[in-house]
C-alpha positions as CSV (number, residue, x, y, z in Angstrom):
1,M,0.0,0.0,0.0
2,P,1.2,3.5,-0.7
3,G,1.7,5.9,2.2
4,N,-1.1,8.1,3.6
5,T,-3.8,5.9,2.2
6,I,-6.4,7.1,4.6
7,A,-7.2,10.6,5.9
8,I,-9.0,10.9,9.2
9,I,-10.6,14.3,9.8
10,G,-10.8,15.1,13.5
11,G,-8.8,14.0,16.5
12,G,-11.5,13.7,19.0
13,F,-12.8,10.3,20.3
14,G,-14.2,9.4,16.9
15,G,-10.9,10.0,15.1
16,I,-9.0,8.2,17.9
17,A,-11.4,5.2,17.6
18,A,-10.8,5.1,13.8
19,A,-7.1,5.3,14.2
20,V,-6.9,2.5,16.8
21,K,-9.3,0.2,14.8
22,L,-7.1,0.7,11.7
23,R,-4.0,-0.1,13.6
24,K,-5.5,-3.2,15.1
25,A,-6.5,-4.3,11.6
26,G,-2.9,-4.0,10.5
27,I,-3.5,-0.8,8.5
28,D,-1.0,1.9,9.4
29,D,-1.0,4.2,6.4
30,F,-3.3,7.0,7.8
31,I,-3.1,10.6,8.9
32,V,-5.3,12.3,11.5
33,F,-6.0,16.0,10.8
34,E,-6.9,17.9,14.0
35,Q,-7.5,21.7,13.9
36,S,-6.8,22.0,17.7
37,P,-3.2,21.8,19.1
38,A,-4.0,18.5,20.9
39,P,-6.4,15.5,20.7
40,G,-9.7,15.4,22.5
41,G,-12.2,17.1,20.2
42,T,-15.1,18.5,22.2
43,W,-13.3,17.7,25.4
44,W,-10.4,19.9,24.3
45,D,-12.7,22.8,23.2
46,N,-15.1,22.9,26.1
47,R,-13.4,24.2,29.2
48,Y,-16.2,25.9,31.1
49,P,-16.5,25.6,34.9
50,G,-18.1,22.4,36.0
51,C,-17.7,20.7,32.6
52,E,-18.1,16.9,32.9
53,V,-19.8,14.1,31.1
54,D,-23.3,12.9,32.1
55,I,-22.8,9.3,31.0
56,P,-21.0,7.0,33.6
57,S,-17.3,7.0,33.0
58,H,-16.9,3.2,32.6
59,A,-19.4,3.4,29.7
60,Y,-18.1,6.7,28.3
61,S,-14.7,5.2,27.4
62,F,-13.3,2.8,24.8
63,S,-13.7,-0.9,25.2
64,F,-10.1,-1.3,24.1
65,A,-8.7,1.2,26.6
66,P,-10.1,0.7,30.1
67,R,-9.2,3.2,32.8
68,D,-9.0,3.4,36.6
69,W,-11.7,6.1,36.8
70,P,-11.8,7.9,40.1
71,R,-15.4,9.0,39.8
72,T,-18.7,7.7,38.4
73,H,-18.7,10.6,35.9
74,A,-15.5,11.9,34.4
75,T,-14.6,15.6,34.3
76,Q,-13.4,17.5,31.3
77,P,-9.7,17.5,32.4
78,E,-10.0,13.7,33.0
79,L,-11.5,13.1,29.6
80,R,-8.9,15.3,27.9
81,D,-6.1,13.4,29.7
82,Y,-7.8,10.1,28.7
83,A,-7.7,11.1,25.0
84,E,-4.0,11.9,25.3
85,S,-3.3,8.6,27.1
86,V,-5.0,6.5,24.4
87,V,-3.0,8.4,21.7
88,E,0.2,7.6,23.6
89,Q,-0.8,4.0,24.4
90,F,-1.3,3.1,20.7
91,G,1.6,5.2,19.4
92,L,-0.7,7.4,17.4
93,R,1.0,10.8,17.9
94,P,3.3,10.6,14.8
95,R,0.1,10.1,12.8
96,F,-1.5,13.4,14.0
97,R,-1.2,16.7,12.2
98,F,-2.2,19.3,14.8
99,G,-3.3,22.8,14.0
100,V,-4.4,21.7,10.5
101,R,-8.0,22.1,9.3
102,V,-9.4,20.3,6.4
103,E,-11.1,22.6,3.9
104,S,-12.3,20.4,1.1
105,V,-12.5,16.7,0.1
106,T,-13.0,16.0,-3.6
107,W,-13.4,12.6,-5.4
108,E,-11.3,12.1,-8.5
109,E,-12.8,9.3,-10.6
110,T,-9.8,8.7,-12.8
111,G,-7.4,8.2,-9.8
112,G,-9.9,6.5,-7.6
113,C,-9.0,8.8,-4.7
114,Y,-9.9,12.0,-2.8
115,R,-8.0,15.2,-3.1
116,V,-7.9,16.6,0.4
117,R,-7.1,20.3,0.8
118,T,-6.0,21.7,4.1
119,S,-5.6,25.1,5.8
120,D,-1.8,25.0,5.5
121,G,-2.1,25.1,1.8
122,A,-1.4,21.4,1.1
123,E,-3.4,19.3,-1.2
124,E,-2.8,15.5,-1.1
125,A,-4.5,12.4,-2.5
126,Y,-6.0,9.7,-0.2
127,R,-7.8,6.5,-1.2
128,F,-10.1,6.7,1.8
129,V,-11.5,9.5,4.0
130,I,-13.0,9.1,7.4
131,S,-14.8,12.2,8.8
132,A,-14.8,12.3,12.6
133,V,-15.6,15.9,13.1
134,G,-18.4,15.3,15.6
135,L,-21.9,16.6,16.0
136,L,-21.9,19.3,18.7
137,N,-19.0,21.4,17.6
138,V,-20.4,24.4,15.6
139,P,-21.7,26.9,18.2
140,R,-25.1,28.4,17.7
141,Y,-24.9,32.2,18.1
142,P,-28.3,33.9,18.5
143,A,-29.2,36.7,16.1
144,W,-30.4,39.1,18.8
145,P,-30.6,42.8,17.9
146,G,-27.9,44.8,19.6
147,M,-25.4,42.1,20.2
148,D,-22.6,44.3,18.9
149,T,-23.6,47.1,21.3
150,F,-23.0,45.2,24.5
151,E,-20.4,47.0,26.6
152,G,-19.6,44.0,28.8
153,V,-17.9,40.7,28.0
154,S,-19.8,38.1,26.0
155,F,-18.8,34.6,24.9
156,H,-20.3,31.1,24.0
157,T,-19.8,28.4,26.6
158,S,-17.8,26.2,24.1
159,R,-15.4,29.2,23.6
160,W,-15.0,30.0,27.3
161,D,-12.9,33.0,27.9
162,E,-10.6,31.8,30.7
163,E,-9.1,35.3,31.1
164,V,-12.4,36.7,32.4
165,D,-12.6,36.8,36.2
166,L,-16.3,36.4,37.2
167,T,-15.6,37.3,40.9
168,G,-18.1,39.9,42.0
169,K,-19.6,40.3,38.6
170,R,-23.3,40.5,37.5
171,V,-23.6,37.5,35.2
172,A,-26.4,36.5,32.8
173,V,-26.4,32.9,31.6
174,V,-28.7,32.3,28.6
175,G,-30.0,28.8,28.4
176,T,-30.8,25.9,30.8
177,G,-29.6,22.9,28.8
178,S,-27.0,20.3,29.7
179,T,-24.1,22.9,29.6
180,A,-25.8,25.7,31.6
181,V,-26.9,23.3,34.4
182,Q,-23.2,22.5,35.0
183,I,-22.0,26.1,34.8
184,V,-24.6,27.7,37.1
185,P,-23.7,25.8,40.3
186,A,-20.0,26.1,39.5
187,I,-19.9,29.9,39.2
188,A,-22.8,30.8,41.6
189,P,-20.6,31.0,44.7
190,Q,-18.2,33.3,42.9
191,V,-20.4,36.0,41.3
192,E,-22.3,38.9,42.8
193,R,-25.5,38.1,41.0
194,L,-26.4,35.4,38.5
195,Q,-29.5,35.5,36.3
196,V,-30.4,32.4,34.4
197,F,-32.6,32.9,31.4
198,Q,-34.8,30.0,30.5
199,R,-36.7,29.9,27.2
200,E,-38.2,26.5,27.9
201,P,-37.6,24.1,30.9
202,G,-36.0,20.7,30.5
203,W,-36.7,17.5,32.4
204,V,-33.9,17.3,34.9
205,E,-33.0,14.2,37.0
206,P,-30.2,13.9,39.6
207,K,-27.0,12.5,38.1
208,G,-25.9,10.6,41.2
209,E,-22.3,11.4,40.6
210,R,-19.8,10.4,43.3
211,A,-16.2,9.3,43.8
212,F,-15.5,5.6,43.6
213,T,-14.3,4.2,47.0
214,P,-10.7,2.9,47.2
215,A,-12.1,-0.6,47.6
216,E,-14.2,-0.3,44.4
217,R,-11.3,1.0,42.4
218,A,-9.0,-1.8,43.8
219,R,-11.6,-4.5,42.8
220,F,-11.8,-3.0,39.2
221,R,-8.0,-3.0,38.9
222,R,-7.6,-6.5,40.4
223,F,-10.5,-8.2,38.5
224,P,-10.8,-6.8,34.9
225,A,-13.7,-9.2,34.4
226,L,-15.6,-7.4,37.2
227,R,-15.0,-4.1,35.4
228,R,-16.3,-5.5,32.2
229,L,-19.4,-6.8,33.9
230,Y,-20.0,-3.4,35.5
231,R,-19.7,-1.8,32.1
232,L,-22.2,-4.3,30.6
233,K,-24.6,-3.7,33.5
234,L,-24.5,0.0,32.7
235,F,-25.5,-0.7,29.1
236,L,-28.2,-3.1,30.1
237,Q,-29.7,-0.6,32.5
238,S,-29.8,2.0,29.7
239,G,-32.1,-0.3,27.8
240,R,-34.9,0.5,30.2
241,R,-34.5,4.2,29.7
242,F,-35.0,3.7,25.9
243,K,-38.4,2.3,26.6
244,A,-39.3,5.6,28.3
245,Y,-38.9,7.5,25.0
246,D,-42.0,5.8,23.6
247,L,-45.0,8.1,23.9
248,G,-47.6,7.2,26.5
249,G,-45.8,4.2,28.0
250,R,-45.4,3.2,31.6
251,E,-41.7,3.9,31.6
252,Q,-42.2,7.4,30.3
253,R,-44.6,8.1,33.2
254,R,-42.1,6.6,35.6
255,M,-39.4,9.0,34.4
256,R,-41.7,12.0,34.5
257,D,-42.7,11.2,38.1
258,L,-39.1,10.8,39.1
259,C,-38.3,14.3,37.7
260,L,-41.3,15.8,39.3
261,D,-40.3,14.4,42.7
262,Y,-36.9,15.8,42.2
263,I,-38.3,19.3,41.5
264,A,-40.5,19.1,44.6
265,T,-37.7,18.1,46.9
266,A,-34.8,20.2,45.5
267,I,-36.4,23.6,44.9
268,D,-37.7,25.8,47.8
269,D,-39.7,28.5,45.9
270,P,-43.1,27.3,44.6
271,A,-42.9,29.8,41.7
272,V,-39.5,28.5,40.6
273,R,-40.8,24.9,40.9
274,A,-43.6,25.8,38.5
275,A,-41.3,27.6,36.1
276,V,-38.9,24.6,35.8
277,T,-41.7,22.1,35.2
278,P,-42.0,21.2,31.5
279,S,-45.4,20.9,29.8
280,Y,-44.2,18.4,27.3
281,P,-43.5,14.6,27.6
282,W,-40.3,13.3,29.1
283,G,-37.8,12.6,26.3
284,C,-39.3,15.3,23.9
285,K,-35.9,17.0,24.2
286,R,-32.6,15.7,25.6
287,P,-33.1,14.7,29.3
288,I,-30.7,16.6,31.6
289,F,-28.7,15.0,34.4
290,A,-27.7,17.5,37.0
291,S,-27.4,17.3,40.8
292,G,-26.3,20.8,41.5
293,F,-28.6,23.0,39.3
294,Y,-31.8,23.0,41.2
295,P,-30.1,23.6,44.6
296,A,-28.2,26.5,43.0
297,L,-31.5,28.2,42.2
298,N,-32.2,28.4,46.0
299,R,-29.2,30.7,46.5
300,P,-30.0,34.3,47.3
301,N,-27.8,35.6,44.5
302,V,-29.3,33.4,41.8
303,E,-32.5,34.3,39.9
304,L,-34.3,32.2,37.3
305,V,-35.8,34.3,34.6
306,P,-38.3,32.1,32.7
307,Q,-38.2,34.2,29.6
308,A,-36.3,34.2,26.3
309,I,-34.1,37.1,25.3
310,K,-35.5,39.6,22.9
311,E,-32.6,41.9,22.4
312,V,-29.2,43.1,23.8
313,T,-28.5,46.6,25.1
314,P,-25.2,48.2,25.9
315,K,-25.8,47.5,29.6
316,G,-27.5,44.1,29.5
317,V,-30.3,42.1,27.9
318,V,-34.1,42.6,27.4
319,D,-36.4,39.6,27.9
320,E,-39.6,38.9,26.0
321,L,-41.7,40.8,28.6
322,G,-39.6,43.9,27.8
323,V,-37.7,44.0,31.1
324,E,-34.1,45.0,30.9
325,H,-31.6,43.1,33.0
326,E,-28.2,44.7,33.5
327,A,-25.1,42.5,33.3
328,D,-21.3,42.7,33.2
329,V,-20.9,39.3,31.6
330,L,-23.2,37.6,29.1
331,I,-22.6,33.8,28.8
332,L,-24.3,32.2,25.8
333,S,-25.3,28.6,26.5
334,T,-27.3,28.6,23.3
335,G,-26.2,25.2,22.0
336,F,-24.9,24.1,18.6
337,Q,-25.9,23.4,15.0
338,P,-26.1,19.6,15.0
339,T,-28.2,19.2,11.9
340,R,-25.5,20.9,9.7
341,F,-23.5,17.7,9.2
342,L,-20.1,18.2,7.6
343,S,-20.6,22.0,7.4
344,Q,-16.9,22.6,8.4
345,F,-15.6,21.6,4.9
346,T,-16.9,20.7,1.5
347,V,-17.3,17.1,0.3
348,T,-17.6,16.4,-3.4
349,G,-18.4,12.9,-4.6
350,R,-18.9,11.3,-8.0
351,E,-20.0,13.4,-10.9
352,G,-19.2,16.5,-9.0
353,T,-22.0,16.2,-6.5
354,D,-21.7,18.2,-3.3
355,I,-22.9,16.2,-0.3
356,Q,-25.0,19.1,0.9
357,D,-26.8,19.2,-2.4
358,F,-27.4,15.5,-2.2
359,W,-28.8,15.8,1.3
360,G,-30.9,19.0,0.6
361,D,-32.9,19.6,3.8
362,R,-32.5,15.9,5.0
363,P,-29.0,14.7,6.0
364,R,-29.0,10.9,5.7
365,A,-26.5,8.1,5.6
366,F,-26.6,4.3,5.8
367,L,-26.1,3.5,9.5
368,G,-25.0,7.1,9.7
369,V,-21.7,6.1,8.1
370,T,-21.9,5.9,4.2
371,V,-23.7,7.8,1.5
372,P,-24.4,6.6,-2.1
373,G,-22.2,8.4,-4.7
374,F,-19.5,9.2,-2.2
375,P,-17.3,6.1,-2.4
376,N,-14.5,5.3,0.1
377,F,-16.0,8.1,2.3
378,F,-17.1,7.3,5.9
379,I,-18.8,9.4,8.5
380,L,-18.5,8.9,12.3
381,Y,-21.2,10.5,14.4
382,G,-23.2,11.0,11.2
383,P,-27.0,11.4,10.8
384,N,-29.2,9.5,13.3
385,T,-26.4,8.1,15.4
386,N,-26.6,10.3,18.4
387,G,-27.7,8.4,21.5
388,G,-27.6,4.7,22.1
389,F,-26.4,5.5,25.6
390,S,-22.7,6.0,25.1
391,I,-21.5,7.9,22.0
392,I,-18.1,6.4,22.5
393,A,-19.5,2.9,21.9
394,Q,-21.4,4.2,18.9
395,L,-18.2,5.6,17.5
396,E,-16.4,2.3,17.9
397,R,-19.1,0.5,15.9
398,Q,-19.0,3.2,13.1
399,A,-15.2,2.9,13.0
400,E,-15.5,-0.9,12.7
401,V,-17.9,-0.5,9.7
402,A,-15.4,1.8,8.0
403,V,-12.4,-0.4,8.7
404,R,-14.1,-3.6,7.6
405,A,-15.0,-1.9,4.3
406,I,-11.5,-0.6,3.8
407,R,-10.0,-4.0,4.5
408,T,-12.4,-5.6,2.0
409,V,-11.4,-3.0,-0.7
410,L,-7.7,-3.7,-0.1
411,R,-8.2,-7.5,0.1
412,K,-10.3,-7.7,-3.1
413,R,-8.0,-5.2,-4.9
414,V,-10.9,-3.2,-6.2
415,Q,-11.0,0.6,-6.5
416,R,-13.9,1.6,-4.2
417,V,-16.7,0.8,-1.9
418,D,-20.0,2.5,-2.4
419,T,-23.5,2.2,-0.9
420,R,-26.6,0.9,-2.6
421,P,-29.2,3.7,-2.8
422,S,-31.9,1.2,-1.9
423,A,-30.1,0.3,1.3
424,L,-30.0,3.9,2.4
425,E,-33.7,4.4,1.6
426,Q,-34.6,1.3,3.6
427,H,-32.5,2.4,6.5
428,V,-34.0,5.9,6.6
429,R,-37.6,4.4,6.4
430,W,-36.8,2.1,9.3
431,V,-35.3,5.0,11.4
432,D,-38.3,7.2,10.7
433,R,-40.8,4.5,11.7
434,Q,-39.0,4.0,15.0
435,L,-38.9,7.8,15.7
436,A,-42.5,8.3,14.8
437,K,-43.5,6.9,18.2
438,H,-40.7,8.7,19.9
439,A,-41.3,11.4,22.4
440,S,-39.2,13.8,20.3
441,A,-41.6,13.8,17.5
442,M,-42.3,17.3,16.0
443,D,-45.8,17.4,17.4
444,A,-44.8,16.5,21.0
445,G,-44.7,20.2,22.0
446,C,-41.0,21.1,22.7
447,H,-38.0,22.6,21.0
448,N,-35.1,20.3,20.5
449,Y,-32.0,20.2,18.3
450,Y,-33.0,17.0,16.5
451,H,-34.9,18.1,13.5
452,S,-33.7,19.4,10.1
453,P,-35.7,22.0,8.1
454,S,-37.5,19.1,6.5
455,G,-39.1,18.3,9.9
456,A,-37.3,14.9,10.1
457,N,-35.3,13.9,13.2
458,V,-31.8,13.6,11.7
459,T,-29.7,13.4,14.8
460,Q,-31.1,10.7,17.1
461,W,-30.6,6.9,17.1
462,P,-34.0,5.5,18.1
463,R,-33.0,2.3,19.8
464,T,-30.4,0.9,22.1
465,H,-26.7,0.5,21.4
466,F,-27.2,-3.3,21.2
467,V,-29.5,-2.9,18.3
468,Y,-27.0,-0.6,16.6
469,Y,-24.3,-3.1,17.2
470,L,-26.3,-5.9,15.5
471,L,-27.1,-3.8,12.5
472,C,-23.5,-2.7,12.1
473,R,-22.4,-6.3,12.1
474,T,-24.9,-7.6,9.6
475,R,-26.4,-4.9,7.3
476,P,-23.2,-3.7,5.5
477,R,-22.8,-7.1,3.8
478,S,-25.8,-6.5,1.5
479,A,-25.7,-2.7,1.5
480,L,-22.2,-2.0,0.4
481,I,-20.9,-2.5,-3.2
482,Y,-17.3,-3.2,-4.1
483,R,-16.0,-2.3,-7.6
């Protein structure tokens, strides 16, 4: 094989998974392009106070790289260090090109390869491309009037300004999603006044995070089989939660009651309790795990403002009721643009087709990984793959699909692997049928980040990781074409 046969775009957990799976398959001719100065992806970018994962750490880690986790839920520094350690463990660092952003990927039919153009001005040919740029990495900045007039400091949570000292400041946090609920309790003791602006409440349940005892960690180290059983138990327990996403079911009512009980016991003020209680079904938008958010709302210097922002003034923000709130620091916890898959660079397939034109208003891919007309191109964390409990496990399955296809192309000595259009259509129909009875359906009455302009849910995987595992092991055999 010639050198640099495979380009991997992104050095987060997806890119690391692809690199390790390739190396384990005996394929070592790959390069990982990472625009940041170190691996980690979202766990390198996001550095806000209180940042940690809300999936148990033994599940939110690679099956091939177990770790002696100190806590049930890993913090951002721990996950960043974990990414570094896996890169070192498998000798991947020489394969990384840090500080380099991919700008375009263009298929050349005559050469049977992709021309990959990067931000350093280079343009090189690769037989295969694996995109691992993630899902939640393009910040959503609101288009409020007056944003450029604000005289204080403003930044998005994923671009946290570490030089800003919040001590004694009047701070406005806009949003109450999974990021904001971590930031609020982390900064509340430090600031003079903290106002939290809520457009729509989310269903919140206690995360139950804690440190593992020395005895627990010792048992995991001494008995690897016990650690594997614990990990399996976490995945099996997650299966019950997936039943709760089905509208009107007993499990959904159970989860709703659990969250209502948490509101009743954790929040002192009846008005605040009413304001944080959603009117839509549990699972309509992403459930939130947070043990510190509700107690933080009881603090005398924290105020929940259950209104969206209408505009920004030089001194603060104006809510939908027309009330102006002065602030020194404006923190935007306004989410990302997850339905804009592969928006960071252009992808051109056969016959000059741009992947965005192929998708139109409905991004779609077979198993979220391959797209007809874009041979030898693979997507990790693609359409309808978010969920399944642990995205790390989902990424491993996607990397395995890509690596098996690449190995088959090399073994058969053919030029390319492509996807049958009928296989993609069948997969999308199945996903849509599953999601039609899901609490996140468009008519369920909440705002979520799942739906594209077409109205289709294009981000979520509708079933458990076990179902995804089975499909990834069986469906590519009939869906992929080798020529």
